[in-house]
VEXKOLMI-97593 format. One record per residue (C-alpha): z, x negated, y negated; chain; residue number from 1. Coordinates in steps of 0.001 Angstrom, whole numbers, plus 500000, padded with zeros to 6 digits. Layout:
BEGIN
<up = Z; east = X; north = Y; unit = A; pos = NUM>
...
END
This chain:
BEGIN
<up = 748172; east = 297816; north = 085781; unit = A; pos = 1>
<up = 749089; east = 295268; north = 083442; unit = A; pos = 2>
<up = 752837; east = 295249; north = 082292; unit = A; pos = 3>
<up = 753949; east = 296382; north = 079004; unit = A; pos = 4>
<up = 755728; east = 293929; north = 076888; unit = A; pos = 5>
<up = 756319; east = 296298; north = 073793; unit = A; pos = 6>
<up = 756357; east = 300115; north = 073900; unit = A; pos = 7>
<up = 753459; east = 300711; north = 075832; unit = A; pos = 8>
<up = 751383; east = 297805; north = 074853; unit = A; pos = 9>
<up = 750440; east = 295409; north = 077138; unit = A; pos = 10>
<up = 750330; east = 291715; north = 075749; unit = A; pos = 11>
<up = 746778; east = 291524; north = 074609; unit = A; pos = 12>
<up = 746941; east = 294983; north = 073169; unit = A; pos = 13>
<up = 750117; east = 294059; north = 071058; unit = A; pos = 14>
<up = 748490; east = 290800; north = 070107; unit = A; pos = 15>
<up = 745515; east = 292899; north = 068925; unit = A; pos = 16>
<up = 747462; east = 295042; north = 066773; unit = A; pos = 17>
<up = 748883; east = 292078; north = 064854; unit = A; pos = 18>
<up = 745883; east = 289493; north = 064920; unit = A; pos = 19>
<up = 744391; east = 290771; north = 061214; unit = A; pos = 20>
<up = 742024; east = 288009; north = 061231; unit = A; pos = 21>
<up = 740544; east = 289313; north = 064190; unit = A; pos = 22>
<up = 740328; east = 292747; north = 063324; unit = A; pos = 23>
<up = 738509; east = 292093; north = 059700; unit = A; pos = 24>
<up = 735612; east = 289710; north = 060309; unit = A; pos = 25>
<up = 734968; east = 289086; north = 056656; unit = A; pos = 26>
<up = 738575; east = 288369; north = 055857; unit = A; pos = 27>
<up = 737655; east = 284974; north = 054721; unit = A; pos = 28>
<up = 735842; east = 286007; north = 052193; unit = A; pos = 29>
<up = 738522; east = 288204; north = 050703; unit = A; pos = 30>
<up = 740868; east = 285293; north = 051089; unit = A; pos = 31>
<up = 738438; east = 283009; north = 048996; unit = A; pos = 32>
<up = 738004; east = 285567; north = 046464; unit = A; pos = 33>
<up = 741859; east = 286028; north = 045778; unit = A; pos = 34>
<up = 742186; east = 282189; north = 045402; unit = A; pos = 35>
<up = 739550; east = 282182; north = 042800; unit = A; pos = 36>
<up = 741016; east = 285005; north = 040785; unit = A; pos = 37>
<up = 744311; east = 283199; north = 040985; unit = A; pos = 38>
<up = 742814; east = 280001; north = 039710; unit = A; pos = 39>
<up = 741066; east = 282231; north = 036694; unit = A; pos = 40>
<up = 744847; east = 283534; north = 036148; unit = A; pos = 41>
<up = 746484; east = 280174; north = 035696; unit = A; pos = 42>
<up = 743668; east = 279013; north = 033734; unit = A; pos = 43>
<up = 743933; east = 282033; north = 031287; unit = A; pos = 44>
<up = 747146; east = 283610; north = 031050; unit = A; pos = 45>
<up = 749444; east = 280641; north = 030070; unit = A; pos = 46>
<up = 751820; east = 280897; north = 032665; unit = A; pos = 47>
<up = 754634; east = 278700; north = 033439; unit = A; pos = 48>
<up = 754316; east = 276811; north = 036754; unit = A; pos = 49>
<up = 756513; east = 275435; north = 039539; unit = A; pos = 50>
<up = 759736; east = 276984; north = 037662; unit = A; pos = 51>
<up = 762760; east = 276281; north = 040045; unit = A; pos = 52>
<up = 764947; east = 279274; north = 041385; unit = A; pos = 53>
<up = 767209; east = 277278; north = 043599; unit = A; pos = 54>
<up = 767819; east = 273463; north = 044717; unit = A; pos = 55>
<up = 765551; east = 273385; north = 047902; unit = A; pos = 56>
<up = 762133; east = 271575; north = 047862; unit = A; pos = 57>
<up = 760130; east = 275321; north = 048090; unit = A; pos = 58>
<up = 762363; east = 277034; north = 045768; unit = A; pos = 59>
<up = 759658; east = 277371; north = 042999; unit = A; pos = 60>
<up = 757874; east = 280263; north = 041085; unit = A; pos = 61>
<up = 755007; east = 280932; north = 039021; unit = A; pos = 62>
<up = 755876; east = 283144; north = 035697; unit = A; pos = 63>
<up = 753190; east = 285006; north = 033978; unit = A; pos = 64>
<up = 754685; east = 286554; north = 030832; unit = A; pos = 65>
<up = 753432; east = 289623; north = 029731; unit = A; pos = 66>
<up = 750769; east = 290477; north = 026923; unit = A; pos = 67>
<up = 752612; east = 291580; north = 023950; unit = A; pos = 68>
<up = 756021; east = 292023; north = 022596; unit = A; pos = 69>
<up = 759146; east = 292195; north = 025000; unit = A; pos = 70>
<up = 761119; east = 293166; north = 026705; unit = A; pos = 71>
<up = 758482; east = 293701; north = 029635; unit = A; pos = 72>
<up = 758940; east = 295373; north = 032824; unit = A; pos = 73>
<up = 758843; east = 292362; north = 035373; unit = A; pos = 74>
<up = 756924; east = 292265; north = 039108; unit = A; pos = 75>
<up = 757970; east = 289398; north = 041609; unit = A; pos = 76>
<up = 755540; east = 289423; north = 044131; unit = A; pos = 77>
<up = 756064; east = 287667; north = 047857; unit = A; pos = 78>
<up = 753111; east = 286238; north = 049365; unit = A; pos = 79>
<up = 752132; east = 286857; north = 053188; unit = A; pos = 80>
<up = 750858; east = 284864; north = 055452; unit = A; pos = 81>
<up = 753108; east = 285814; north = 058635; unit = A; pos = 82>
<up = 755855; east = 283747; north = 056936; unit = A; pos = 83>
<up = 754097; east = 280528; north = 058151; unit = A; pos = 84>
<up = 750855; east = 279898; north = 055674; unit = A; pos = 85>
<up = 749920; east = 280554; north = 052154; unit = A; pos = 86>
<up = 752000; east = 280105; north = 049049; unit = A; pos = 87>
<up = 752869; east = 281435; north = 045577; unit = A; pos = 88>
<up = 749612; east = 280438; north = 044393; unit = A; pos = 89>
<up = 747574; east = 282907; north = 046696; unit = A; pos = 90>
<up = 749413; east = 285816; north = 044692; unit = A; pos = 91>
<up = 748528; east = 284784; north = 041389; unit = A; pos = 92>
<up = 745573; east = 287007; north = 041308; unit = A; pos = 93>
<up = 748085; east = 290272; north = 040677; unit = A; pos = 94>
<up = 748794; east = 288780; north = 037189; unit = A; pos = 95>
<up = 745103; east = 289495; north = 036496; unit = A; pos = 96>
<up = 745634; east = 293343; north = 036908; unit = A; pos = 97>
<up = 749222; east = 293814; north = 035516; unit = A; pos = 98>
<up = 749842; east = 291116; north = 032521; unit = A; pos = 99>
<up = 747019; east = 292880; north = 030202; unit = A; pos = 100>
<up = 749510; east = 296121; north = 030856; unit = A; pos = 101>
<up = 752357; east = 294562; north = 029244; unit = A; pos = 102>
<up = 753863; east = 293767; north = 032834; unit = A; pos = 103>
<up = 755258; east = 290181; north = 033631; unit = A; pos = 104>
<up = 754386; east = 288929; north = 037022; unit = A; pos = 105>
<up = 756697; east = 286351; north = 038815; unit = A; pos = 106>
<up = 755150; east = 285017; north = 042120; unit = A; pos = 107>
<up = 757546; east = 282777; north = 044330; unit = A; pos = 108>
<up = 757445; east = 280331; north = 047346; unit = A; pos = 109>
<up = 759501; east = 280029; north = 050312; unit = A; pos = 110>
<up = 759890; east = 277650; north = 052777; unit = A; pos = 111>
<up = 757485; east = 278468; north = 055498; unit = A; pos = 112>
<up = 758415; east = 278986; north = 059474; unit = A; pos = 113>
<up = 759121; east = 277001; north = 061832; unit = A; pos = 114>
<up = 760464; east = 274688; north = 059620; unit = A; pos = 115>
<up = 763118; east = 277046; north = 058791; unit = A; pos = 116>
<up = 764614; east = 280137; north = 060215; unit = A; pos = 117>
<up = 763660; east = 283711; north = 059276; unit = A; pos = 118>
<up = 767380; east = 284064; north = 057862; unit = A; pos = 119>
<up = 766555; east = 281107; north = 055346; unit = A; pos = 120>
<up = 763476; east = 282729; north = 054298; unit = A; pos = 121>
<up = 765132; east = 286131; north = 053430; unit = A; pos = 122>
<up = 767757; east = 284416; north = 051559; unit = A; pos = 123>
<up = 765017; east = 282444; north = 049542; unit = A; pos = 124>
<up = 763308; east = 285661; north = 048549; unit = A; pos = 125>
<up = 766621; east = 287282; north = 047668; unit = A; pos = 126>
<up = 767233; east = 284038; north = 045432; unit = A; pos = 127>
<up = 764217; east = 284220; north = 043549; unit = A; pos = 128>
<up = 764414; east = 287857; north = 042749; unit = A; pos = 129>
<up = 768207; east = 286989; north = 041615; unit = A; pos = 130>
<up = 766996; east = 284242; north = 039609; unit = A; pos = 131>
<up = 764566; east = 286994; north = 037965; unit = A; pos = 132>
<up = 766978; east = 289219; north = 037295; unit = A; pos = 133>
<up = 769405; east = 286461; north = 035533; unit = A; pos = 134>
<up = 766583; east = 284935; north = 033562; unit = A; pos = 135>
<up = 764085; east = 287710; north = 032709; unit = A; pos = 136>
<up = 764822; east = 287653; north = 029175; unit = A; pos = 137>
<up = 763931; east = 283957; north = 028902; unit = A; pos = 138>
<up = 760059; east = 284942; north = 029728; unit = A; pos = 139>
<up = 760313; east = 288338; north = 027710; unit = A; pos = 140>
<up = 761104; east = 290116; north = 030744; unit = A; pos = 141>
<up = 763541; east = 293275; north = 030948; unit = A; pos = 142>
<up = 766345; east = 292855; north = 033700; unit = A; pos = 143>
<up = 766986; east = 296536; north = 033679; unit = A; pos = 144>
<up = 763190; east = 296709; north = 034877; unit = A; pos = 145>
<up = 762689; east = 294529; north = 037480; unit = A; pos = 146>
<up = 760427; east = 295459; north = 040594; unit = A; pos = 147>
<up = 759827; east = 293738; north = 043667; unit = A; pos = 148>
<up = 756619; east = 293581; north = 046061; unit = A; pos = 149>
<up = 754795; east = 291837; north = 048807; unit = A; pos = 150>
<up = 751968; east = 291815; north = 051133; unit = A; pos = 151>
<up = 752677; east = 291387; north = 054797; unit = A; pos = 152>
<up = 755241; east = 289313; north = 055568; unit = A; pos = 153>
<up = 755960; east = 289357; north = 051862; unit = A; pos = 154>
<up = 756236; east = 293262; north = 052175; unit = A; pos = 155>
<up = 758824; east = 292544; north = 054751; unit = A; pos = 156>
<up = 760654; east = 289973; north = 052263; unit = A; pos = 157>
<up = 760336; east = 292796; north = 049617; unit = A; pos = 158>
<up = 761984; east = 295417; north = 051594; unit = A; pos = 159>
<up = 764725; east = 292791; north = 052737; unit = A; pos = 160>
<up = 765236; east = 292298; north = 048983; unit = A; pos = 161>
<up = 765297; east = 295873; north = 048345; unit = A; pos = 162>
<up = 768172; east = 296386; north = 051021; unit = A; pos = 163>
<up = 770598; east = 293654; north = 049119; unit = A; pos = 164>
<up = 773660; east = 294556; north = 048481; unit = A; pos = 165>
<up = 773447; east = 293050; north = 044680; unit = A; pos = 166>
<up = 777035; east = 293584; north = 043695; unit = A; pos = 167>
<up = 777489; east = 290731; north = 046122; unit = A; pos = 168>
<up = 775377; east = 288524; north = 044900; unit = A; pos = 169>
<up = 777183; east = 285925; north = 042154; unit = A; pos = 170>
<up = 774019; east = 284759; north = 040785; unit = A; pos = 171>
<up = 773092; east = 288092; north = 039607; unit = A; pos = 172>
<up = 774647; east = 289746; north = 036243; unit = A; pos = 173>
<up = 776918; east = 292554; north = 037153; unit = A; pos = 174>
<up = 774934; east = 295894; north = 037573; unit = A; pos = 175>
<up = 771511; east = 294676; north = 037930; unit = A; pos = 176>
<up = 769486; east = 295288; north = 040760; unit = A; pos = 177>
<up = 765708; east = 295804; north = 041274; unit = A; pos = 178>
<up = 764535; east = 299307; north = 039943; unit = A; pos = 179>
<up = 762091; east = 299595; north = 042889; unit = A; pos = 180>
<up = 759206; east = 298113; north = 044626; unit = A; pos = 181>
<up = 756176; east = 298111; north = 046755; unit = A; pos = 182>
<up = 755641; east = 297094; north = 050487; unit = A; pos = 183>
<up = 751749; east = 296499; north = 051006; unit = A; pos = 184>
<up = 751188; east = 296492; north = 054950; unit = A; pos = 185>
<up = 754542; east = 295515; north = 055318; unit = A; pos = 186>
<up = 756378; east = 294371; north = 058252; unit = A; pos = 187>
<up = 759414; east = 296058; north = 058624; unit = A; pos = 188>
<up = 760534; east = 295887; north = 062058; unit = A; pos = 189>
<up = 760328; east = 292420; north = 063502; unit = A; pos = 190>
<up = 761044; east = 293337; north = 067153; unit = A; pos = 191>
<up = 757381; east = 293600; north = 068250; unit = A; pos = 192>
<up = 756697; east = 290444; north = 066231; unit = A; pos = 193>
<up = 758965; east = 288847; north = 068699; unit = A; pos = 194>
<up = 756868; east = 290021; north = 071482; unit = A; pos = 195>
<up = 753591; east = 289086; north = 070295; unit = A; pos = 196>
<up = 751529; east = 285746; north = 069942; unit = A; pos = 197>
<up = 752948; east = 284937; north = 066498; unit = A; pos = 198>
<up = 756397; east = 284201; north = 068016; unit = A; pos = 199>
<up = 754684; east = 281130; north = 069760; unit = A; pos = 200>
<up = 755163; east = 279730; north = 066226; unit = A; pos = 201>
<up = 757881; east = 281534; north = 064560; unit = A; pos = 202>
<up = 760229; east = 281221; north = 067894; unit = A; pos = 203>
<up = 762386; east = 284336; north = 066820; unit = A; pos = 204>
<up = 765421; east = 285627; north = 068975; unit = A; pos = 205>
<up = 766429; east = 288866; north = 069684; unit = A; pos = 206>
<up = 769331; east = 288581; north = 067430; unit = A; pos = 207>
<up = 767076; east = 286727; north = 064479; unit = A; pos = 208>
<up = 764654; east = 289749; north = 064404; unit = A; pos = 209>
<up = 767530; east = 292496; north = 064466; unit = A; pos = 210>
<up = 769484; east = 290728; north = 061769; unit = A; pos = 211>
<up = 766350; east = 290541; north = 059614; unit = A; pos = 212>
<up = 764443; east = 293717; north = 060355; unit = A; pos = 213>
<up = 764562; east = 296350; north = 057360; unit = A; pos = 214>
<up = 764597; east = 299099; north = 059210; unit = A; pos = 215>
<up = 767834; east = 297915; north = 060720; unit = A; pos = 216>
<up = 769255; east = 297097; north = 057159; unit = A; pos = 217>
<up = 771310; east = 299492; north = 055099; unit = A; pos = 218>
<up = 769401; east = 301162; north = 052594; unit = A; pos = 219>
<up = 768864; east = 300652; north = 048872; unit = A; pos = 220>
<up = 771254; east = 302676; north = 047312; unit = A; pos = 221>
<up = 768938; east = 303563; north = 044523; unit = A; pos = 222>
<up = 765202; east = 302791; north = 042997; unit = A; pos = 223>
<up = 761784; east = 304003; north = 043748; unit = A; pos = 224>
<up = 759982; east = 302187; north = 047142; unit = A; pos = 225>
<up = 756636; east = 302805; north = 047953; unit = A; pos = 226>
<up = 755483; east = 301663; north = 051561; unit = A; pos = 227>
<up = 751474; east = 301504; north = 051356; unit = A; pos = 228>
<up = 749450; east = 300811; north = 054247; unit = A; pos = 229>
<up = 745426; east = 300824; north = 055091; unit = A; pos = 230>
<up = 744369; east = 303534; north = 057380; unit = A; pos = 231>
<up = 741998; east = 300506; north = 059142; unit = A; pos = 232>
<up = 744874; east = 298503; north = 059955; unit = A; pos = 233>
<up = 746000; east = 300273; north = 063261; unit = A; pos = 234>
<up = 748791; east = 302217; north = 064836; unit = A; pos = 235>
<up = 751500; east = 299542; north = 064672; unit = A; pos = 236>
<up = 750987; east = 298952; north = 060779; unit = A; pos = 237>
<up = 750956; east = 302775; north = 060046; unit = A; pos = 238>
<up = 754323; east = 302934; north = 062519; unit = A; pos = 239>
<up = 755832; east = 300058; north = 060385; unit = A; pos = 240>
<up = 755827; east = 302084; north = 057266; unit = A; pos = 241>
<up = 756430; east = 305508; north = 058680; unit = A; pos = 242>
<up = 759473; east = 304105; north = 060665; unit = A; pos = 243>
<up = 761228; east = 302375; north = 057650; unit = A; pos = 244>
<up = 760521; east = 305673; north = 055584; unit = A; pos = 245>
<up = 762345; east = 307569; north = 058166; unit = A; pos = 246>
<up = 765126; east = 305272; north = 058619; unit = A; pos = 247>
<up = 765895; east = 304963; north = 054738; unit = A; pos = 248>
<up = 764996; east = 308351; north = 053750; unit = A; pos = 249>
<up = 765274; east = 309753; north = 050167; unit = A; pos = 250>
<up = 767883; east = 311190; north = 048035; unit = A; pos = 251>
<up = 769074; east = 311812; north = 044634; unit = A; pos = 252>
<up = 769278; east = 308294; north = 043841; unit = A; pos = 253>
<up = 766553; east = 306576; north = 046022; unit = A; pos = 254>
<up = 762880; east = 307569; north = 046781; unit = A; pos = 255>
<up = 761027; east = 306119; north = 049693; unit = A; pos = 256>
<up = 757606; east = 307263; north = 050283; unit = A; pos = 257>
<up = 754316; east = 306095; north = 052552; unit = A; pos = 258>
<up = 751087; east = 306178; north = 051003; unit = A; pos = 259>
<up = 747957; east = 305426; north = 053805; unit = A; pos = 260>
<up = 744948; east = 304198; north = 052290; unit = A; pos = 261>
<up = 742464; east = 305615; north = 054467; unit = A; pos = 262>
<up = 739446; east = 303186; north = 053809; unit = A; pos = 263>
<up = 741525; east = 299905; north = 053401; unit = A; pos = 264>
<up = 741994; east = 297071; north = 055862; unit = A; pos = 265>
<up = 744776; east = 294515; north = 055604; unit = A; pos = 266>
<up = 743137; east = 291995; north = 053405; unit = A; pos = 267>
<up = 741369; east = 294910; north = 050960; unit = A; pos = 268>
<up = 744672; east = 296871; north = 050466; unit = A; pos = 269>
<up = 745701; east = 294310; north = 047760; unit = A; pos = 270>
<up = 742477; east = 293170; north = 046604; unit = A; pos = 271>
<up = 742510; east = 296012; north = 043226; unit = A; pos = 272>
<up = 745474; east = 294381; north = 042061; unit = A; pos = 273>
<up = 743313; east = 291577; north = 040231; unit = A; pos = 274>
<up = 741674; east = 294565; north = 038490; unit = A; pos = 275>
<up = 743317; east = 295947; north = 035349; unit = A; pos = 276>
<up = 741113; east = 299129; north = 035321; unit = A; pos = 277>
<up = 741596; east = 299823; north = 038996; unit = A; pos = 278>
<up = 743438; east = 303000; north = 040619; unit = A; pos = 279>
<up = 745790; east = 300466; north = 042544; unit = A; pos = 280>
<up = 746967; east = 299086; north = 039219; unit = A; pos = 281>
<up = 747434; east = 302230; north = 037581; unit = A; pos = 282>
<up = 749486; east = 303692; north = 040553; unit = A; pos = 283>
<up = 751563; east = 300948; north = 040364; unit = A; pos = 284>
<up = 752143; east = 301008; north = 036707; unit = A; pos = 285>
<up = 752861; east = 304804; north = 037158; unit = A; pos = 286>
<up = 755698; east = 304154; north = 039479; unit = A; pos = 287>
<up = 757222; east = 301605; north = 037441; unit = A; pos = 288>
<up = 757290; east = 303948; north = 034704; unit = A; pos = 289>
<up = 754576; east = 302323; north = 032454; unit = A; pos = 290>
<up = 752158; east = 305049; north = 032294; unit = A; pos = 291>
END
């Protein structure tokens, strides 16, 4: 019998749980479509590109102001790529679905691992959201209605942002914090990542994984947080969502819920965000109180 390396998984079984490209044979066509949709968004929506949110070379973001008069709600979106690939331009497609409904979209970059450690990546995500809270009015946004979302590794970062103690962030005006957010196929427990093939590149230590796992962070004091996962993604991705919901729970000021999309895989789960008429865009708007 092959020795388990994490829970009941041996090495090959655990690697298969997190190898999304292997699980979805047509993944490249989906990535290519999102890339072309992003190009269309940049051509048609008059964004502000490569806006600086910090001093680092990669501390950049794209701002898509909302259609119509402000102040508008804002969605900060964080790209995936297992913290080691892609960039902010890969999520510009999200603006196609939300900007026509009067939502401003901010897509952020961060330095890819292993050039930096996970601690810095998390801090960059927090700094980008802090910049948005402080500067939303400069592009017609409402700093009281800033939401944060991300896909895959970006889902991890969006929930690390959610767990931030914003009162300690000097760059953020007093009393401001994200109103809520969305994790699409997020990675909220980094321990299995440390044991699978991804750590050949990431090289996370046990302490680093523990520090940066949202399931081990203090729950946000308030807000509406949706953990959306595809039913075709496999047991570990479903567990990632359910374990965070259990760890954080809901109370009178905080709502945390899991939504399983039965026919979605790791890539198709976010595709409807490019379509302003999609049910997913409608659900995001409803969560944000815009419908």
